C-alpha positions as CSV (number, residue, x, y, z in Angstrom):
1,M,-19.5,-181.6,-97.9
2,T,-20.9,-180.1,-94.8
3,K,-23.0,-176.8,-95.6
4,R,-22.5,-174.2,-92.9
5,C,-23.4,-170.6,-92.6
6,F,-21.3,-168.2,-94.4
7,W,-19.1,-167.1,-91.5
8,A,-17.9,-170.0,-90.1
9,K,-14.8,-170.2,-92.0
10,T,-11.7,-170.7,-89.2
11,P,-11.6,-174.0,-87.1
12,L,-12.4,-171.8,-84.0
13,S,-15.9,-170.2,-85.8
14,I,-16.5,-173.7,-86.9
15,A,-16.5,-175.1,-83.7
16,Y,-18.5,-172.4,-82.4
17,H,-20.9,-172.6,-85.1
18,D,-21.2,-176.2,-85.1
19,E,-21.6,-176.6,-81.2
20,E,-22.8,-173.5,-79.5
21,W,-24.4,-170.6,-81.9
22,G,-28.0,-170.4,-82.1
23,V,-28.6,-173.5,-79.4
24,P,-31.2,-172.5,-76.7
25,L,-29.0,-171.4,-73.3
26,H,-31.0,-171.3,-69.9
27,D,-28.2,-171.0,-67.6
28,D,-27.7,-167.9,-65.8
29,N,-23.8,-167.9,-65.7
30,R,-23.3,-168.5,-69.4
31,L,-26.1,-166.1,-70.3
32,F,-24.2,-163.6,-68.3
33,E,-21.0,-165.0,-70.1
34,F,-22.4,-164.2,-73.4
35,L,-23.9,-160.5,-72.2
36,I,-20.5,-159.7,-71.3
37,L,-18.6,-161.1,-74.1
38,E,-21.1,-159.8,-76.8
39,G,-20.3,-156.2,-75.5
40,A,-16.8,-156.8,-75.4
41,Q,-17.1,-157.8,-78.9
42,A,-18.2,-154.0,-80.1
43,G,-16.1,-152.6,-82.7
44,L,-14.0,-155.9,-83.0
45,S,-14.5,-159.4,-84.9
46,W,-16.0,-162.1,-82.7
47,E,-13.1,-164.4,-84.0
48,T,-11.2,-161.8,-81.5
49,I,-13.6,-162.7,-78.5
50,L,-13.6,-166.3,-79.2
51,R,-9.7,-166.5,-79.1
52,K,-9.5,-164.6,-75.8
53,R,-12.7,-166.3,-74.4
54,D,-10.7,-168.7,-72.1
55,N,-8.7,-165.8,-70.8
56,Y,-11.8,-163.9,-70.0
57,R,-13.0,-166.6,-68.2
58,K,-10.3,-166.9,-66.0
59,A,-10.3,-163.2,-65.5
60,F,-13.8,-162.8,-64.9
61,D,-14.5,-165.7,-62.4
62,R,-15.7,-168.0,-64.8
63,F,-18.5,-165.2,-65.6
64,N,-19.8,-165.7,-62.1
65,P,-22.1,-162.3,-61.8
66,S,-22.1,-162.6,-58.0
67,K,-18.4,-162.2,-58.1
68,V,-18.0,-159.9,-60.7
69,A,-20.7,-157.6,-59.1
70,K,-18.1,-157.3,-56.0
71,Y,-15.2,-156.0,-58.1
72,D,-13.3,-153.0,-57.0
73,Q,-11.0,-150.7,-58.3
74,E,-7.8,-152.6,-57.6
75,K,-9.4,-155.8,-59.5
76,I,-10.6,-153.4,-62.4
77,D,-7.1,-151.8,-62.6
78,Q,-5.9,-155.7,-62.6
79,L,-8.1,-156.4,-65.5
80,L,-7.0,-153.1,-67.5
81,N,-3.5,-154.4,-67.4
82,N,-4.5,-158.1,-68.1
83,E,-3.0,-158.2,-71.8
84,R,-5.0,-161.7,-72.5
85,I,-8.4,-160.0,-72.8
86,I,-9.6,-156.8,-74.5
87,R,-8.2,-153.8,-72.1
88,N,-10.8,-151.4,-72.5
89,R,-12.0,-149.3,-69.4
90,L,-15.5,-148.8,-70.2
91,K,-16.1,-152.6,-71.5
92,I,-14.7,-153.6,-68.2
93,N,-16.6,-151.1,-66.1
94,S,-19.6,-152.0,-68.0
95,A,-19.0,-155.9,-66.9
96,V,-19.1,-154.7,-63.3
97,T,-22.2,-152.6,-63.9
98,N,-23.9,-155.3,-65.9
99,A,-23.0,-157.9,-63.1
100,L,-24.8,-155.5,-60.7
101,A,-28.1,-155.0,-62.9
102,F,-27.9,-158.9,-63.7
103,R,-28.1,-159.6,-59.9
104,E,-31.2,-157.2,-60.0
105,V,-32.9,-158.6,-62.4
106,Q,-32.3,-162.1,-61.0
107,R,-34.1,-160.9,-57.7
108,E,-36.9,-159.4,-59.6
109,F,-37.7,-162.4,-61.8
110,G,-36.1,-165.5,-60.3
111,S,-33.4,-165.9,-62.7
112,F,-32.0,-164.0,-65.8
113,D,-33.1,-166.7,-67.9
114,E,-36.8,-165.9,-66.9
115,Y,-36.3,-162.5,-67.6
116,V,-34.7,-162.4,-71.1
117,W,-36.8,-165.4,-72.7
118,R,-39.9,-163.4,-72.0
119,F,-38.9,-161.7,-75.1
120,V,-39.7,-164.4,-77.4
121,N,-42.2,-165.9,-75.1
122,G,-39.8,-168.7,-74.1
123,K,-39.5,-170.2,-77.7
124,P,-36.8,-169.4,-80.1
125,L,-37.6,-167.3,-83.2
126,K,-36.4,-168.9,-86.5
127,R,-35.6,-167.0,-89.6
128,K,-37.4,-168.0,-92.6
129,P,-35.4,-169.4,-95.4
130,G,-34.5,-166.6,-98.0
131,Q,-34.9,-163.9,-95.6
132,P,-31.7,-161.8,-95.1
133,M,-30.0,-161.9,-91.7
134,A,-30.9,-158.9,-89.7
135,A,-28.4,-156.8,-87.5
136,R,-31.3,-155.9,-85.3
137,T,-34.8,-156.2,-85.0
138,E,-37.8,-154.6,-83.0
139,L,-37.4,-157.4,-80.2
140,S,-33.5,-156.5,-79.9
141,D,-34.8,-152.8,-79.9
142,A,-37.1,-153.7,-77.1
143,L,-34.3,-155.7,-75.0
144,S,-32.2,-153.2,-75.5
145,K,-34.3,-150.5,-74.3
146,D,-35.4,-152.7,-71.1
147,L,-31.6,-153.3,-70.6
148,L,-30.8,-149.8,-70.6
149,K,-33.2,-148.5,-68.5
150,R,-32.3,-151.2,-65.9
151,G,-28.9,-149.7,-65.8
152,F,-27.0,-152.2,-68.2
153,K,-24.0,-150.8,-70.3
154,F,-22.9,-151.8,-73.8
155,V,-26.4,-153.2,-74.7
156,G,-27.5,-151.8,-78.0
157,S,-29.7,-153.1,-80.3
158,T,-27.2,-154.8,-82.4
159,I,-25.4,-156.2,-79.5
160,C,-28.7,-157.6,-78.1
161,Y,-29.5,-159.3,-81.6
162,S,-26.1,-160.9,-81.7
163,F,-26.7,-162.1,-78.0
164,M,-30.0,-163.4,-78.9
165,Q,-28.6,-165.4,-81.8
166,A,-25.7,-166.6,-79.8
167,V,-28.1,-167.8,-76.8
168,G,-30.4,-169.3,-79.2
169,M,-33.3,-166.8,-78.8
170,V,-33.2,-166.6,-82.5
171,N,-32.1,-169.5,-84.9
172,D,-30.4,-167.5,-87.6
173,H,-28.8,-170.5,-89.3
174,E,-28.9,-170.4,-92.9
175,A,-31.5,-172.5,-94.5
176,T,-28.9,-174.7,-96.4
177,C,-27.0,-175.0,-93.1
178,F,-27.0,-178.5,-91.6
179,R,-27.4,-176.8,-87.9
180,Y,-30.9,-174.6,-89.3
181,R,-33.0,-177.9,-88.6
182,Q,-31.1,-179.0,-85.6
183,V,-31.4,-176.0,-83.3
């Protein structure tokens, strides 16, 4: 029997766990996708977001930050009426705000990837065997503080830590999980 992290229980979460979670990611559009989806997840389960992810990709132009940054009120209203995504005005507005801030970071650092991976010196951090999984860390606090200073929304420390786990900045697979050594 394959040993996985405790939270990977449904077919959708198992596929996400086995194929994506914790794998170092360096593509700006995918990093933007995870930043927006982690914010959308606030107060909800990740399973809910996974079920709606394809709908989000369609609704948000495949998470192209240049396109999302240009969304006007008509497009925002359209998203608020889209039953296939989380219809929370603050979260939808934050996606547009974050796209604008994301583009500024790209201009300043050459890419969002260059910016965000600086927080871990370009290398994934690995949770030590037996160490409990954190909800936030000093690094996620620092990332959150810097993102907020740059105008991002829905980027509290817990959201930032989940983002760091998702995009492989932190390998938080349990030591007994088959993915622990792979990523």
